[in-house]
DOTIDREN-723060 format. One record per residue (C-alpha): residue in one letter; x, y, z. Coordinates in steps of 0.05 Angstrom, whole numbers, plus 5000, padded with zeros to 4 digits. Example, Ala and Ser with C-alpha at 12.3 -4.5 7.8 and 13.67 -1.06 7.14 Angstrom:
a524649105156;s527349795143;
This chain:
m561734374282;l555034174252;k552834374183;l545734164151;y545734154083;h537334204066;a531334484029;e525534794067;p522834524132;g518733934100;a519633234083;n526732894089;s528833624107;l524333694160;k526533024181;s533333244201;l531733954224;i527733714278;p532133264309;l538033794315;k533234234338;e530333744400;k538033604424;g539434354424;l545434154370;a548934784341;f549334784274;e550235144205;s544735174156;v546035134085;y541035224047;v540534813978;d535335093924;l531834533902;h527734863857;k534135213818;f537334473819;e541934803867;q542333953888;h544833713827;s550334273808;e557934103813;w558434363886;f553933973917;t555133283880;a561333363905;i558733323978;n553732803961;p554832463894;e547132173894;g544932883890;q540332883944;v538733274015;p539433344071;v546933304085;l549633264156;d557233544149;h560833384222;d567333674220;g568733384157;f564632714166;i560032644115;v553132374137;t547132164081;h541131934091;t535132214134;t534531554182;v541231504188;i543532184196;n538732154249;e541431524288;y548531834280;l546132514320;e544131994379;d550631604371;a555932204357;f551932664420;p550332224475;d550032734517;a544033024487;p537033024504;p535932274470;l531332164415;r531631334419;p529730974471;a534530704528;d532029934517;a533529444469;k525729304460;g525530074458;k529730124404;a527729544364;r520429824359;m522530514334;r526630194279;f521229784252;w517530404252;n522030694219;k523730254167;f516130234158;i515230924143;d521330944096;e519330314046;q511930424060;v510531114061;m515131604041;n515331493963;y508031393969;v505932074002;s511632403957;m508332133896;h502832493910;g505833163920;w510632993852;h503432863814;r500933553845;f505033983844;v512533833821;g509133633746;v507534313746;l513934573743;a516633973694;r511834133656;g513834883648;i521834693632;e522034723556;s524534133525;g530834223509;e532834493581;f528733923616;d533433473581;k540233793597;l538433833671;m536233073666;e543132993648;r545633293708;i541432853765;p545232323791;l540731803802;y537531433743;e530831323794;q530432033800;r531532223727;e526131743719;k521032073767;w522832743747;k519832403666;i513832133699;a511732763740;r513033163676;s507432703639;g503232523696;f503731923743;s497831363719;e492431293749;a492930603772;d500230763814;l496231413846;a490530893860;n495330443904;a499431013925;t492831373967;r492030553994;k498830534021;v497031204058;e490630924081;v494530334108;a499330764145;v494231124175;d490130634207;k495730244225;v499030834269;e492131004291;e491230354316;q498330414353;l495531094386;a490230694425;r495230284454;t501630754462;p501731554461;w508431504428;l509130994354;a515430684396;g511730744467;d511331174516;a517631624500;y517032094436;s523031814390;l525531884316;a519631494296;d514331994312;i518532574275;n519432164219;f511732034201;f510532684224;a515133054170;h512832604117;l504032444128;g502832704192;f504233354177;y501033454120;v495332864126;e489633364140;r491033824075;m493533214015;f488532704035;p481733074080;e478232404058;i483332024100;g486132454151;s479632584182;k476632664263;d472232044243;r477931634215;c483731834249;p482332184320;l488331944360;l492832084288;l490932884293;a491032944368;w497632694360;v500233094304;d498533794353;r501333584410;i508533464353;k506934154320;v506534604399;r513534214411;p518734764419;a524134494367;v518634304320;v516235064325;d523335344307;a524934684260;l518634954220;a520435694221;m526735574184;p526135944119;d521835674063;h524135883992;t518635493965;n514735643892;p509335843917;a505835353864;l508534863913;r507935103986;t502534654001;f506434053999;t514534043998;g514833413973;e523033583959;a524133543884;r530833203895;
């Protein structure tokens, strides 16, 4: 039996919800309320000591980190519709894009989301309570990110994050001029990764970058993905996001 511990259908949670839906795999959905810091509670850190979502439980075998989860689903369910190219070259192209997105895109988009929205929540928590919440966060990097969000990211860091988004958008636009999907002729986990972390939000979060003049192929690619039945189903999963954060789910882990 599959069980997915996840938050709202955005960013990291969306990245693993979509493959489950695309592959037609039945799973138990367990919502983890990030706005109540359930990801840092004892019951959840007993499942994932890093205190982050999503987490896949396959008959008691725990898999963390979205790229690993998604590749695990490919390996564990080979008879389900594939989301990974069949040939070695296609797999390499898919993994190249996943590495690029994981290392050069995800955290920079997230920084803008945290700066604009999560910081509002962080500043609304009283100092004593905020310190107690920070003590519960297992990962040092996540504790520091919350503290920075509370005080505000520097203009230099935000400018660099914007530059990273520009590079990513231009890189994807160039690829889509050559192939219909990021890894080639077939829709894959690479497309899902970029869609979940930036593609779905680019027009709303970065209208000056995600414009039809700059990236028409990317926006058409987003429209193709949004109407896929599995993606529609994934995006329809319950959304408990605080209204102040609903413009962008940066997964305040």
